[in-house]
C-alpha angles and dihedrals in degrees: 000000000000120000113247118199120234116265090255092054091046089053092050090050090051091049090049092050091047091049090051090050092050092052093049096062123071137161110234116202117205132207120253135177094232111064127067125235090247093051093051091046091051091049093050090050096047101037104030097030091236121166115243090259095050091049092049091049093048093048092051091050091049091049096049101029099034094237143029136192101243103175138012132195143092122336088244089060098040102045098070092044094049087049090052091051090051092048088051088060098256125130112241140141137182118249 
């Protein structure tokens, strides 16, 4: 007979798996020579719900390092936001 975990243990396992999946997906924003700092900051605030400070920091990282992870979460959460960034003319992808 196979061992079956108690319902509480099953729930904890499901939460751990969901948390792991959330951490594995990120939107990476890439540098470009087209968009201004202010435009990128505005997009991050509007689309990714960043604070002004978060958006400024991400924009500086993108500028100096060439890319920055701007948002993490489930694919279901990230796909529409990544699409919105692309529609806004930014270079981004989900990893």
